[in-house]
C-alpha positions in Angstrom: 16.9 -76.2 48.6 16.1 -72.7 49.8 13.4 -72.3 52.4 12.9 -68.6 52.3 14.2 -65.3 50.9 13.4 -63.0 53.7 13.3 -59.2 53.8 15.4 -57.8 56.6 14.5 -54.2 56.3 12.2 -54.4 59.3 15.1 -55.5 61.5 17.7 -52.9 60.6 17.6 -49.2 61.5 20.2 -46.9 60.1 18.7 -43.6 60.9 20.5 -41.8 63.7 22.0 -44.9 65.4 25.7 -45.3 65.9 27.7 -47.2 63.4 29.6 -49.5 65.6 33.3 -50.1 64.8 36.1 -50.8 67.2 37.5 -47.2 66.6 34.1 -45.6 67.2 33.6 -47.7 70.4 36.9 -46.6 71.7 36.3 -42.9 70.9 32.8 -42.9 72.3 33.8 -44.9 75.3 36.7 -42.6 76.1 34.5 -39.6 75.9 31.6 -41.0 78.0 33.5 -42.8 80.6 36.2 -40.1 80.6 33.8 -37.7 82.2 34.4 -39.7 85.4 38.0 -40.2 84.7 39.8 -43.4 83.5 37.8 -43.7 80.3 40.4 -45.4 78.2 41.1 -47.9 81.0 37.4 -48.7 81.4 36.9 -49.3 77.7 40.0 -51.5 77.5 38.7 -53.5 80.4 35.2 -53.8 79.0 36.4 -55.0 75.6 39.2 -57.2 77.0 39.2 -60.9 77.5 39.7 -64.0 75.4 38.2 -67.5 74.8 41.4 -69.4 75.3 44.4 -70.3 73.1 43.0 -73.4 71.3 43.8 -73.6 67.5 41.5 -75.6 65.3 43.1 -78.2 63.0 42.7 -77.4 59.3 40.2 -80.2 58.9 37.8 -78.9 61.6 34.3 -79.1 60.2 33.0 -75.7 59.0 29.7 -74.7 57.4 30.6 -71.5 55.6 28.7 -68.8 53.7 31.6 -66.4 53.4 31.4 -64.5 50.2 28.1 -66.2 49.3 25.4 -64.4 51.4 24.7 -60.7 51.3 21.8 -58.6 52.6 20.5 -58.4 49.0 21.0 -62.1 48.3 20.3 -64.6 51.1 19.5 -67.7 48.9 23.0 -69.1 48.7 23.6 -72.6 50.1 26.4 -73.0 52.6 29.5 -75.0 51.8 30.7 -77.8 54.1 34.5 -77.9 54.7 36.4 -80.4 56.8 35.0 -83.5 58.3 33.8 -85.0 61.6 33.5 -88.3 63.3 30.7 -90.3 61.5 30.3 -92.4 64.6 29.1 -89.5 66.8 25.5 -89.6 68.0 24.9 -85.9 67.6 26.3 -82.7 66.3 26.7 -79.2 67.7 26.8 -76.1 65.4 28.6 -73.1 66.9 27.5 -69.7 65.4 30.0 -67.0 66.1 29.4 -63.3 66.7 30.6 -59.9 65.5 34.0 -59.1 64.0 35.1 -62.7 63.6 37.2 -63.9 60.7 37.1 -67.5 59.3 40.1 -68.7 61.3 38.7 -67.4 64.6 35.3 -68.9 63.8 37.0 -72.3 63.5 39.0 -71.8 66.7 35.9 -70.8 68.7 34.0 -73.9 67.5 37.0 -76.1 68.3 37.4 -74.5 71.7 33.8 -75.3 72.4 34.4 -78.9 71.3 37.4 -79.2 73.6 35.3 -77.9 76.5 32.6 -80.4 75.8 34.9 -83.4 75.6 34.5 -84.3 79.3 30.9 -83.2 79.5 29.1 -84.4 76.3 31.6 -85.3 73.6 30.5 -84.6 70.1 31.7 -82.7 67.0 31.2 -78.9 67.1 31.0 -77.5 63.6 31.6 -73.9 63.0 29.0 -71.8 61.1 31.3 -69.2 59.5 29.7 -66.1 58.1 30.9 -62.6 57.1 30.6 -60.8 60.4 33.9 -59.0 60.2 32.4 -55.8 59.0 30.9 -52.8 60.8 28.1 -53.3 63.2 25.0 -52.4 61.2 26.1 -54.4 58.1 26.9 -57.3 60.5 23.3 -57.3 61.8 22.0 -57.3 58.3 24.2 -60.2 57.4 23.2 -62.1 60.5 19.6 -61.8 59.4 20.4 -62.7 55.8 22.2 -65.9 56.9 19.1 -67.3 58.6 17.7 -68.8 55.4 21.1 -70.4 54.6 21.5 -72.0 58.0 17.9 -73.1 58.0 18.3 -74.7 54.6 21.4 -76.6 55.8 19.7 -77.9 58.9 16.8 -79.2 56.8 19.1 -80.9 54.4 21.1 -82.4 57.3 17.8 -83.8 58.8 16.8 -85.3 55.4 20.2 -86.8 54.6 21.7 -87.7 58.0 19.1 -87.3 60.7 21.3 -87.1 63.8 20.3 -84.5 66.4 21.7 -81.0 66.0 22.2 -78.5 68.8 22.6 -74.9 67.9 24.9 -72.6 70.0 24.6 -68.9 69.2 27.3 -66.7 70.6 26.9 -62.9 70.8 25.6 -61.6 67.5 25.4 -65.3 66.5 22.4 -65.6 68.9 20.5 -63.2 66.6 21.4 -65.4 63.6 20.1 -68.4 65.5 16.7 -67.0 66.5 16.2 -65.6 63.0 16.9 -69.1 61.7 14.3 -70.5 64.1 11.8 -68.0 62.5 12.6 -69.3 59.0 12.2 -72.9 60.2 9.0 -72.5 62.1 7.5 -70.4 59.2 8.2 -73.4 57.0 6.9 -75.9 59.6 10.4 -77.4 59.9 11.2 -76.6 63.5 11.7 -80.2 64.4 15.2 -80.2 62.6 16.7 -78.5 65.7 17.1 -80.4 68.9 18.1 -77.5 71.2 19.2 -73.9 71.0 21.7 -72.3 73.5 22.3 -68.6 73.4 25.6 -67.4 75.0 25.9 -63.7 75.7 23.2 -63.0 73.2 23.3 -59.6 71.4 19.5 -59.7 71.1 17.0 -57.2 72.7 15.8 -58.4 76.1 12.1 -58.0 75.2 12.4 -59.7 71.8 12.2 -63.1 73.4 9.0 -62.3 75.3 5.9 -64.1 74.0 4.6 -60.8 72.4 8.1 -59.9 71.2 9.7 -60.6 67.8 10.8 -64.1 68.6 8.4 -65.2 71.3 5.8 -67.0 69.2 8.6 -68.7 67.3 10.2 -70.0 70.6 6.9 -71.2 71.9 6.1 -73.0 68.6 9.4 -74.7 68.4 9.6 -78.2 69.9 13.2 -77.7 71.0 14.2 -75.9 74.2 15.8 -72.5 74.0 18.2 -71.7 76.8 19.6 -68.2 77.3 22.9 -68.0 79.3 23.4 -64.5 80.6 26.1 -62.8 82.7 25.9 -59.6 84.7 29.7 -59.4 84.2 29.3 -58.9 80.4 30.2 -55.3 80.0 30.3 -55.5 76.2 26.6 -56.1 76.3 25.8 -53.9 79.3 27.6 -50.9 78.0 28.8 -51.2 74.3 25.7 -52.9 73.0 23.4 -50.7 74.9 25.3 -47.6 73.7 25.1 -48.7 70.0 21.6 -50.1 69.9 19.9 -48.1 72.6 18.4 -51.2 74.1 19.3 -53.9 76.7 20.6 -57.3 75.7 19.1 -60.6 76.7 22.7 -61.9 77.2 23.4 -59.5 80.0 20.5 -60.1 82.4 17.9 -62.3 80.7 14.4 -61.7 79.4 13.0 -58.2 80.2 9.8 -59.6 81.9 10.2 -63.2 83.2 6.4 -63.5 83.5 6.2 -63.0 79.7 8.5 -65.8 78.8 7.2 -68.2 76.1 6.9 -71.9 76.8 10.2 -73.6 76.0 12.4 -70.6 77.0 14.7 -70.7 80.0 17.0 -68.1 81.4 20.2 -69.4 83.1 22.2 -66.9 85.1 25.9 -67.7 84.7 27.3 -64.5 86.3 29.3 -66.6 88.8 30.9 -68.6 86.0 31.4 -66.0 83.2 33.7 -63.1 83.9 33.4 -61.2 80.6 31.9 -61.4 77.1 34.5 -63.7 75.7 34.5 -66.5 78.3 31.1 -68.2 77.9 32.5 -71.2 76.0 36.1 -71.2 77.4 37.0 -74.7 78.8 37.0 -74.8 82.6 36.2 -71.1 83.0 32.9 -70.7 81.1 29.4 -72.0 81.4 29.6 -75.2 79.2 28.7 -77.4 82.2 25.5 -75.3 82.7 24.8 -75.5 79.0 25.0 -79.3 79.1 22.6 -79.5 82.0 20.0 -77.8 79.9 20.3 -80.1 76.9 17.6 -82.7 76.2 
């Protein structure tokens, strides 16, 4: 079942914007920050960090569209790999961000599951998609994957019915809010129980009521919580340099007075030291995430 084949041309600009690759970030960062000295050190610091050293077992549940979805063809259905505990009362789906291969996608989902064990134990399935490309194609693929993820969520609701919580990390936050648009357009928003955005690489005004996703968020029955950190220099500097806008994952919504009903900003600057630590057990903001869950 395919809910929607959406055009993504309205979301992607390729005119004079920077094509973001690791090499280009390093070169641009060295040139810009180098004006004040220590450019290479700054860039290394901004892009450094890790989410821990957990390695997912081969059977870790994964919903994958790798090699199946492209910007020109977004109708493919995801494949389910691995398995989870059938006795669990709910399911989390972790949607990874930019420049992430399949093994790392699984490791990040598993790391989140480990972090939730003492807080709200439940399986955390990875949503694995082809984000390990350059920046502009990755944004196109995030948008193209929305219909596939929406389709999977509807099928899960029809065939299983247990609550599903979406966690969108970095560029995965964009994939999640695009998915919400597909669902609400099809009057299927009830298939999602909650949405948590971690370090979201989404423009800070797009979640306002008059922004791209505002009406969708207000229409959705599930709460949307945005966890942002002022320490996230990947968003405050690299994302801002590449997209010429400010990210909701760095400081929250642009105008708090314009927030849609159902949207909540959660400042986790004290808990999250860099772009990679949001879901790291004992060091990230998973306790705050759990507090916002219904």
